[in-house]
C-alpha positions as CSV (number, residue, x, y, z in Angstrom):
1,M,107.2,8.1,-36.9
2,T,106.5,10.7,-34.2
3,K,109.5,13.0,-33.7
4,D,110.6,16.3,-32.2
5,I,108.7,15.5,-29.0
6,D,110.0,17.4,-26.0
7,S,108.9,14.6,-23.6
8,L,106.4,11.8,-23.2
9,D,104.6,14.0,-20.6
10,S,104.0,16.7,-23.2
11,L,102.8,14.1,-25.7
12,A,100.5,12.6,-23.0
13,A,99.0,16.1,-22.4
14,A,98.0,16.3,-26.0
15,I,96.6,12.8,-26.4
16,P,93.1,13.4,-24.9
17,L,92.5,16.3,-27.4
18,L,93.9,14.1,-30.2
19,K,91.6,11.2,-29.1
20,A,88.5,13.5,-29.0
21,A,89.3,14.8,-32.5
22,L,89.5,11.3,-34.1
23,P,86.5,10.5,-36.3
24,V,86.5,6.9,-35.1
25,E,86.5,5.3,-31.6
26,A,90.0,4.4,-30.5
27,S,92.1,3.6,-27.5
28,I,95.6,5.0,-27.2
29,A,98.5,3.7,-25.1
30,L,101.8,5.5,-24.4
31,C,105.0,3.9,-23.2
32,D,108.7,4.6,-22.5
33,M,111.4,2.2,-23.4
34,R,110.3,-0.5,-21.0
35,Q,106.7,0.0,-19.7
36,F,103.4,1.6,-20.4
37,T,103.1,5.1,-18.9
38,A,99.5,6.0,-19.7
39,Y,96.4,4.5,-21.4
40,W,93.2,6.0,-22.7
41,P,90.6,3.4,-23.4
42,G,87.6,3.8,-25.8
43,E,84.0,3.2,-24.9
44,R,83.9,-0.1,-26.9
45,I,87.6,-0.9,-27.1
46,N,89.5,-1.4,-23.9
47,L,92.6,-3.6,-23.7
48,N,92.9,-3.0,-19.9
49,I,96.4,-1.7,-20.1
50,K,97.7,-0.4,-16.8
51,P,100.4,2.3,-16.3
52,G,103.5,0.7,-15.1
53,Q,102.7,-2.5,-17.0
54,L,105.9,-3.9,-18.5
55,L,106.2,-4.4,-22.3
56,Q,106.3,-8.0,-23.1
57,E,108.4,-9.9,-25.7
58,G,106.5,-9.9,-29.0
59,E,104.6,-6.7,-28.0
60,P,104.1,-4.6,-31.1
61,L,105.3,-1.5,-29.2
62,L,108.5,-3.2,-28.1
63,L,109.1,-4.4,-31.7
64,A,108.6,-0.9,-33.0
65,L,111.0,0.5,-30.4
66,R,113.7,-2.0,-31.3
67,S,113.2,-1.7,-35.1
68,G,112.7,2.0,-35.1
69,R,109.8,1.5,-37.5
70,A,106.1,2.0,-37.2
71,L,104.1,-1.3,-37.2
72,R,100.5,-2.1,-38.1
73,A,98.6,-5.3,-37.3
74,E,95.1,-6.7,-37.6
75,V,94.3,-8.3,-34.3
76,P,91.6,-11.0,-34.5
77,A,88.8,-11.3,-31.9
78,E,90.3,-14.4,-30.3
79,Y,92.7,-12.3,-28.2
80,Y,90.5,-9.6,-26.7
81,G,86.9,-10.7,-27.7
82,F,86.7,-8.2,-30.6
83,A,88.8,-7.5,-33.7
84,F,90.8,-4.3,-34.1
85,T,93.5,-2.7,-36.1
86,G,96.5,-1.7,-34.1
87,T,99.5,0.6,-34.8
88,A,102.7,1.0,-32.9
89,T,104.9,4.0,-33.6
90,P,108.2,5.0,-32.0
91,V,108.5,8.5,-30.5
92,K,111.7,10.5,-31.0
93,D,112.8,13.6,-29.3
94,G,114.4,16.6,-30.9
95,N,117.8,14.8,-31.2
96,G,116.3,11.9,-33.1
97,R,116.6,9.6,-30.1
98,I,113.7,7.1,-29.5
99,I,112.3,7.9,-26.1
100,G,109.1,5.8,-26.2
101,G,106.2,4.8,-28.3
102,I,102.5,5.3,-28.9
103,A,100.0,2.6,-29.8
104,V,96.6,3.3,-31.3
105,Q,93.9,0.6,-31.5
106,V,90.8,1.2,-33.7
107,R,88.1,-1.4,-33.5
108,R,87.2,-3.0,-36.8
109,H,83.7,-3.3,-38.0
110,S,83.9,-7.1,-37.6
111,E,80.3,-7.3,-36.6
112,L,79.2,-5.7,-39.9
113,I,81.5,-8.1,-41.8
114,E,80.1,-11.1,-39.8
115,I,76.5,-10.0,-40.5
116,A,77.3,-9.6,-44.2
117,D,78.9,-13.1,-44.2
118,R,75.9,-14.6,-42.5
119,I,73.5,-12.9,-44.9
120,A,75.5,-14.2,-47.8
121,E,75.5,-17.8,-46.4
122,S,71.8,-17.7,-45.6
123,L,71.1,-16.4,-49.1
124,T,73.2,-19.1,-50.6
125,Q,71.2,-21.7,-48.7
126,A,67.9,-20.0,-49.6
127,G,68.9,-19.9,-53.2
128,E,69.6,-23.6,-53.2
129,Q,66.2,-24.3,-51.6
130,V,64.5,-22.1,-54.1
131,A,66.3,-23.8,-57.0
132,S,65.2,-27.1,-55.7
133,I,61.6,-25.9,-55.4
134,A,61.7,-24.4,-58.9
135,A,63.0,-27.7,-60.2
136,G,60.2,-29.5,-58.4
137,S,57.6,-27.0,-59.7
138,G,58.8,-27.6,-63.2
139,G,58.6,-31.4,-62.8
140,L,55.1,-31.0,-61.3
141,S,54.0,-28.9,-64.2
142,D,55.4,-31.5,-66.7
143,A,53.8,-34.4,-64.8
144,S,50.5,-32.5,-64.6
145,N,50.5,-31.9,-68.4
146,D,51.2,-35.6,-69.0
147,L,48.5,-36.6,-66.6
148,L,46.1,-34.1,-68.3
149,G,46.8,-35.7,-71.7
150,L,46.1,-39.1,-70.3
151,S,42.9,-37.8,-68.7
152,R,41.7,-36.3,-71.9
153,Q,42.5,-39.5,-73.8
154,A,40.5,-41.5,-71.3
155,E,37.6,-39.0,-71.7
156,E,37.8,-39.5,-75.5
157,N,37.9,-43.3,-75.1
158,A,34.8,-43.0,-72.9
159,Y,32.9,-41.2,-75.7
160,G,34.2,-43.8,-78.1
161,A,32.8,-46.6,-75.9
162,D,29.5,-44.7,-75.7
163,G,29.3,-45.2,-79.5
164,V,29.9,-49.0,-79.1
165,V,27.1,-49.1,-76.5
166,R,24.7,-47.4,-78.8
167,M,25.5,-49.9,-81.5
168,I,25.0,-52.8,-79.1
169,K,21.6,-51.4,-78.1
170,E,20.6,-51.0,-81.7
171,V,21.5,-54.6,-82.3
172,A,19.5,-55.6,-79.2
173,D,16.5,-53.6,-80.4
174,Q,16.7,-55.3,-83.8
175,T,17.1,-58.7,-82.1
176,H,14.1,-58.0,-80.0
177,L,12.1,-57.0,-83.0
178,L,13.3,-60.2,-84.8
179,G,12.2,-62.3,-81.8
180,I,8.7,-60.7,-81.9
181,N,8.4,-61.5,-85.6
182,A,9.6,-65.1,-85.0
183,A,7.0,-65.5,-82.3
184,I,4.3,-64.3,-84.6
185,E,5.4,-66.7,-87.3
186,A,5.5,-69.5,-84.8
187,A,2.0,-68.8,-83.7
188,H,0.9,-68.9,-87.3
189,A,2.5,-72.3,-87.7
190,G,0.6,-73.7,-84.8
191,E,1.8,-76.9,-83.1
192,A,4.6,-77.3,-85.6
193,G,6.1,-74.0,-84.7
194,A,6.0,-74.5,-80.9
195,G,9.7,-75.2,-80.6
196,F,10.5,-72.2,-82.8
197,G,8.3,-70.1,-80.5
198,I,10.4,-71.1,-77.5
199,V,13.5,-70.0,-79.3
200,A,11.9,-66.7,-80.2
201,S,10.9,-66.2,-76.6
202,E,14.5,-66.7,-75.4
203,I,15.7,-64.3,-78.1
204,R,13.4,-61.6,-76.8
205,K,14.5,-62.3,-73.2
206,L,18.2,-62.1,-74.2
207,S,17.7,-58.9,-76.1
208,G,15.8,-57.4,-73.1
209,Q,18.8,-58.3,-70.8
210,T,21.2,-56.8,-73.4
211,V,19.2,-53.5,-73.4
212,S,19.2,-53.5,-69.6
213,S,23.0,-54.1,-69.5
214,T,23.7,-51.4,-72.1
215,N,21.6,-49.0,-70.1
216,S,23.7,-49.8,-67.0
217,I,26.9,-49.5,-69.0
218,R,25.8,-46.2,-70.4
219,G,25.1,-44.9,-66.8
220,T,28.6,-46.0,-65.8
221,L,30.2,-44.4,-68.9
222,D,28.3,-41.1,-68.2
223,A,29.6,-41.1,-64.6
224,F,33.1,-41.9,-65.9
225,K,33.0,-39.1,-68.4
226,K,31.8,-36.7,-65.7
227,L,34.7,-37.8,-63.4
228,T,37.3,-37.5,-66.1
229,A,36.0,-34.1,-67.0
230,Q,36.3,-33.0,-63.4
231,M,39.7,-34.6,-63.1
232,S,40.9,-32.8,-66.3
233,G,39.8,-29.5,-64.8
234,S,41.6,-30.2,-61.5
235,I,44.8,-31.3,-63.4
236,E,44.6,-28.1,-65.5
237,R,44.5,-26.0,-62.3
238,I,47.4,-28.0,-60.8
239,A,49.4,-27.4,-64.0
240,E,48.7,-23.7,-64.0
241,T,49.6,-23.5,-60.3
242,G,52.9,-25.4,-61.0
243,Q,53.7,-23.0,-63.8
244,S,52.9,-20.0,-61.7
245,Q,55.0,-21.3,-58.8
246,A,57.9,-22.0,-61.2
247,A,57.7,-18.4,-62.5
248,S,57.5,-17.0,-58.9
249,T,60.5,-19.0,-57.7
250,E,62.5,-17.8,-60.7
251,E,61.7,-14.2,-59.7
252,L,62.6,-15.0,-56.1
253,S,65.9,-16.5,-57.2
254,A,66.7,-13.3,-59.2
255,M,65.9,-11.3,-56.0
256,I,68.2,-13.5,-53.9
257,R,71.0,-13.2,-56.4
258,E,70.7,-9.4,-56.3
259,I,70.6,-9.3,-52.5
260,R,73.7,-11.7,-52.4
261,E,75.6,-9.3,-54.7
262,M,74.6,-6.4,-52.4
263,S,75.8,-8.4,-49.4
264,A,79.1,-9.0,-51.0
265,K,79.5,-5.3,-51.7
266,L,78.5,-4.6,-48.0
267,N,81.2,-7.1,-46.9
268,E,83.9,-5.3,-49.0
269,F,82.8,-1.9,-47.8
270,A,82.9,-3.1,-44.1
271,K,86.5,-4.4,-44.6
272,Q,87.5,-1.0,-45.9
273,L,86.1,0.8,-42.8
């Protein structure tokens, strides 16, 4: 409580020096028992108080005058467009009689707090998105590995089918040779072997068709093996990319968590200013 003041005029004379000496921007209002007598606004904090303006019911200064106690209040931005911390202190003369009051308003660093809150909110949303991406990357990597396994199995099956085709061709070659031998024997038999010669001719024809078909199948299998090999290579690259992306998103998540912690500390620091 300010006391031993000769008069409000003497206090008013000292306030400009006091205001200039403050390490923070502030506005200062002085009043007697019923009205404001002087006001010194700050560059960024101005409540537009006019000398002669009557104290209103509920005014912190009027409450301080009536209670004889200093008051402090945190005024939100809804009232004046910016948040500030205000104090209201009774002023006593040398006889201990309250002759007026002094109010000091210091603008809070609400912008800094708001920025810190927005950063924290944005980081939370970014963290959720990164977590979703990381989960998707992990799923992509797993699916790629499964697909790679199936592709390699298909490639192995193609090589297995290639063995079956070789065996069919060998049977066809043997059948063709058998048809030639049968035709020779039919020729030796003369007219009696004419029917057998027709059968031998059909056998050779069938074996020739079989060889042609196996060659076609072999070409298809070769193309299939080449495609599955290319597909396996592509899937391997996709799997590697997914794993790399998952690792990168995990590092990014760690960075976001660290920045979020720094933002929380900034918020606490701003509230203490």
